[in-house]
Biotite code that builds the C-alpha atoms (Angstrom):
import biotite.structure as struc

atoms = struc.array([
    struc.Atom([44.658, 15.102, 4.380], chain_id="A", res_id=1, res_name="MET", atom_name="CA", element="C"),
    struc.Atom([47.224, 15.500, 7.159], chain_id="A", res_id=2, res_name="ALA", atom_name="CA", element="C"),
    struc.Atom([48.772, 12.378, 8.626], chain_id="A", res_id=3, res_name="GLU", atom_name="CA", element="C"),
    struc.Atom([47.354, 11.327, 11.977], chain_id="A", res_id=4, res_name="LEU", atom_name="CA", element="C"),
    struc.Atom([50.084, 10.938, 14.575], chain_id="A", res_id=5, res_name="LYS", atom_name="CA", element="C"),
    struc.Atom([49.472, 8.838, 17.661], chain_id="A", res_id=6, res_name="TYR", atom_name="CA", element="C"),
    struc.Atom([51.424, 7.163, 20.429], chain_id="A", res_id=7, res_name="GLU", atom_name="CA", element="C"),
    struc.Atom([50.054, 4.577, 22.830], chain_id="A", res_id=8, res_name="ILE", atom_name="CA", element="C"),
    struc.Atom([51.591, 5.829, 26.067], chain_id="A", res_id=9, res_name="THR", atom_name="CA", element="C"),
    struc.Atom([49.983, 3.221, 28.324], chain_id="A", res_id=10, res_name="LYS", atom_name="CA", element="C"),
    struc.Atom([48.211, -0.048, 27.547], chain_id="A", res_id=11, res_name="HIS", atom_name="CA", element="C"),
    struc.Atom([45.477, -0.509, 30.161], chain_id="A", res_id=12, res_name="ILE", atom_name="CA", element="C"),
    struc.Atom([43.744, -3.664, 28.971], chain_id="A", res_id=13, res_name="GLY", atom_name="CA", element="C"),
    struc.Atom([41.934, -5.751, 26.363], chain_id="A", res_id=14, res_name="VAL", atom_name="CA", element="C"),
    struc.Atom([38.142, -6.061, 26.535], chain_id="A", res_id=15, res_name="LEU", atom_name="CA", element="C"),
    struc.Atom([37.722, -8.622, 23.749], chain_id="A", res_id=16, res_name="SER", atom_name="CA", element="C"),
    struc.Atom([39.281, -10.198, 20.663], chain_id="A", res_id=17, res_name="GLU", atom_name="CA", element="C"),
    struc.Atom([37.523, -11.118, 17.417], chain_id="A", res_id=18, res_name="ASN", atom_name="CA", element="C"),
    struc.Atom([38.167, -14.078, 15.101], chain_id="A", res_id=19, res_name="ALA", atom_name="CA", element="C"),
    struc.Atom([40.569, -12.033, 12.935], chain_id="A", res_id=20, res_name="LYS", atom_name="CA", element="C"),
    struc.Atom([42.756, -11.152, 15.905], chain_id="A", res_id=21, res_name="GLY", atom_name="CA", element="C"),
    struc.Atom([41.616, -7.543, 16.300], chain_id="A", res_id=22, res_name="TRP", atom_name="CA", element="C"),
    struc.Atom([41.342, -6.503, 19.947], chain_id="A", res_id=23, res_name="THR", atom_name="CA", element="C"),
    struc.Atom([39.100, -3.926, 21.604], chain_id="A", res_id=24, res_name="LYS", atom_name="CA", element="C"),
    struc.Atom([41.420, -2.091, 23.985], chain_id="A", res_id=25, res_name="GLU", atom_name="CA", element="C"),
    struc.Atom([41.485, 0.666, 26.549], chain_id="A", res_id=26, res_name="LEU", atom_name="CA", element="C"),
    struc.Atom([44.710, 2.661, 26.263], chain_id="A", res_id=27, res_name="ASN", atom_name="CA", element="C"),
    struc.Atom([46.151, 6.055, 27.022], chain_id="A", res_id=28, res_name="MET", atom_name="CA", element="C"),
    struc.Atom([46.954, 7.674, 23.672], chain_id="A", res_id=29, res_name="ILE", atom_name="CA", element="C"),
    struc.Atom([48.642, 10.918, 22.731], chain_id="A", res_id=30, res_name="SER", atom_name="CA", element="C"),
    struc.Atom([47.052, 12.216, 19.515], chain_id="A", res_id=31, res_name="TRP", atom_name="CA", element="C"),
    struc.Atom([49.209, 14.612, 17.449], chain_id="A", res_id=32, res_name="ASN", atom_name="CA", element="C"),
    struc.Atom([51.657, 15.186, 20.345], chain_id="A", res_id=33, res_name="ASP", atom_name="CA", element="C"),
    struc.Atom([48.912, 16.324, 22.719], chain_id="A", res_id=34, res_name="ARG", atom_name="CA", element="C"),
    struc.Atom([48.335, 15.263, 26.330], chain_id="A", res_id=35, res_name="GLU", atom_name="CA", element="C"),
    struc.Atom([47.390, 11.555, 26.493], chain_id="A", res_id=36, res_name="PRO", atom_name="CA", element="C"),
    struc.Atom([43.708, 10.682, 26.944], chain_id="A", res_id=37, res_name="LYS", atom_name="CA", element="C"),
    struc.Atom([41.812, 7.470, 27.555], chain_id="A", res_id=38, res_name="TYR", atom_name="CA", element="C"),
    struc.Atom([40.954, 5.771, 24.290], chain_id="A", res_id=39, res_name="ASP", atom_name="CA", element="C"),
    struc.Atom([38.663, 2.809, 23.576], chain_id="A", res_id=40, res_name="LEU", atom_name="CA", element="C"),
    struc.Atom([38.796, 1.229, 20.081], chain_id="A", res_id=41, res_name="ARG", atom_name="CA", element="C"),
    struc.Atom([39.679, -1.879, 18.060], chain_id="A", res_id=42, res_name="GLU", atom_name="CA", element="C"),
    struc.Atom([43.234, -2.502, 16.892], chain_id="A", res_id=43, res_name="TRP", atom_name="CA", element="C"),
    struc.Atom([44.768, -5.007, 14.495], chain_id="A", res_id=44, res_name="ASN", atom_name="CA", element="C"),
    struc.Atom([47.373, -7.356, 16.026], chain_id="A", res_id=45, res_name="PRO", atom_name="CA", element="C"),
    struc.Atom([50.405, -5.118, 15.318], chain_id="A", res_id=46, res_name="ASP", atom_name="CA", element="C"),
    struc.Atom([48.617, -1.815, 16.112], chain_id="A", res_id=47, res_name="HIS", atom_name="CA", element="C"),
    struc.Atom([49.184, -0.408, 12.607], chain_id="A", res_id=48, res_name="THR", atom_name="CA", element="C"),
    struc.Atom([45.442, -0.160, 11.853], chain_id="A", res_id=49, res_name="ARG", atom_name="CA", element="C"),
    struc.Atom([42.574, 0.937, 14.070], chain_id="A", res_id=50, res_name="MET", atom_name="CA", element="C"),
    struc.Atom([38.800, 1.057, 14.036], chain_id="A", res_id=51, res_name="GLY", atom_name="CA", element="C"),
    struc.Atom([36.546, 3.884, 15.098], chain_id="A", res_id=52, res_name="LYS", atom_name="CA", element="C"),
    struc.Atom([36.662, 4.612, 18.772], chain_id="A", res_id=53, res_name="GLY", atom_name="CA", element="C"),
    struc.Atom([36.036, 7.088, 21.528], chain_id="A", res_id=54, res_name="VAL", atom_name="CA", element="C"),
    struc.Atom([38.524, 9.273, 23.396], chain_id="A", res_id=55, res_name="THR", atom_name="CA", element="C"),
    struc.Atom([37.775, 10.383, 26.959], chain_id="A", res_id=56, res_name="LEU", atom_name="CA", element="C"),
    struc.Atom([39.304, 12.934, 29.309], chain_id="A", res_id=57, res_name="THR", atom_name="CA", element="C"),
    struc.Atom([40.171, 12.079, 32.923], chain_id="A", res_id=58, res_name="ASP", atom_name="CA", element="C"),
    struc.Atom([36.905, 13.681, 34.073], chain_id="A", res_id=59, res_name="GLU", atom_name="CA", element="C"),
    struc.Atom([34.855, 11.746, 31.499], chain_id="A", res_id=60, res_name="GLU", atom_name="CA", element="C"),
    struc.Atom([36.419, 8.409, 32.462], chain_id="A", res_id=61, res_name="ILE", atom_name="CA", element="C"),
    struc.Atom([35.700, 9.157, 36.141], chain_id="A", res_id=62, res_name="GLN", atom_name="CA", element="C"),
    struc.Atom([32.067, 9.938, 35.290], chain_id="A", res_id=63, res_name="ASN", atom_name="CA", element="C"),
    struc.Atom([31.806, 6.768, 33.195], chain_id="A", res_id=64, res_name="LEU", atom_name="CA", element="C"),
    struc.Atom([33.214, 4.715, 36.065], chain_id="A", res_id=65, res_name="THR", atom_name="CA", element="C"),
    struc.Atom([30.596, 6.175, 38.422], chain_id="A", res_id=66, res_name="LYS", atom_name="CA", element="C"),
    struc.Atom([27.823, 5.430, 35.928], chain_id="A", res_id=67, res_name="LEU", atom_name="CA", element="C"),
    struc.Atom([28.978, 1.845, 35.466], chain_id="A", res_id=68, res_name="LEU", atom_name="CA", element="C"),
    struc.Atom([29.183, 1.388, 39.223], chain_id="A", res_id=69, res_name="ASN", atom_name="CA", element="C"),
    struc.Atom([25.616, 2.667, 39.576], chain_id="A", res_id=70, res_name="GLY", atom_name="CA", element="C"),
    struc.Atom([26.612, 5.664, 41.656], chain_id="A", res_id=71, res_name="GLU", atom_name="CA", element="C"),
    struc.Atom([25.184, 8.345, 39.360], chain_id="A", res_id=72, res_name="GLU", atom_name="CA", element="C"),
    struc.Atom([22.071, 7.411, 37.434], chain_id="A", res_id=73, res_name="LEU", atom_name="CA", element="C"),
    struc.Atom([20.053, 10.108, 35.694], chain_id="A", res_id=74, res_name="GLU", atom_name="CA", element="C"),
    struc.Atom([16.726, 10.823, 37.392], chain_id="A", res_id=75, res_name="ASP", atom_name="CA", element="C"),
    struc.Atom([14.904, 10.600, 34.050], chain_id="A", res_id=76, res_name="ASP", atom_name="CA", element="C"),
    struc.Atom([15.855, 6.938, 33.508], chain_id="A", res_id=77, res_name="ILE", atom_name="CA", element="C"),
    struc.Atom([12.866, 4.682, 33.968], chain_id="A", res_id=78, res_name="ASN", atom_name="CA", element="C"),
    struc.Atom([14.169, 1.365, 35.310], chain_id="A", res_id=79, res_name="GLU", atom_name="CA", element="C"),
    struc.Atom([11.030, -0.367, 33.990], chain_id="A", res_id=80, res_name="GLU", atom_name="CA", element="C"),
    struc.Atom([12.331, 0.269, 30.444], chain_id="A", res_id=81, res_name="ASP", atom_name="CA", element="C"),
    struc.Atom([15.162, -2.198, 31.064], chain_id="A", res_id=82, res_name="PHE", atom_name="CA", element="C"),
    struc.Atom([14.561, -5.928, 30.836], chain_id="A", res_id=83, res_name="VAL", atom_name="CA", element="C"),
])
């Protein structure tokens, strides 16, 4: 298996930290020398190990921001399903 190369180009922020010191972070990461993308995942304290995460393009992060701000909700969502 080929080695995964990554570089955290910008640290945006920490969402949480668990009892073992791992932090869930939003960063800009360049994977295998490609253009940096937004990345959300858990990291150990020295950033040598990572958990599973999700990588988002600029357009996807903009859409996520709109969804979280309630600006774009799907028409097929039934608000009564939420407590």
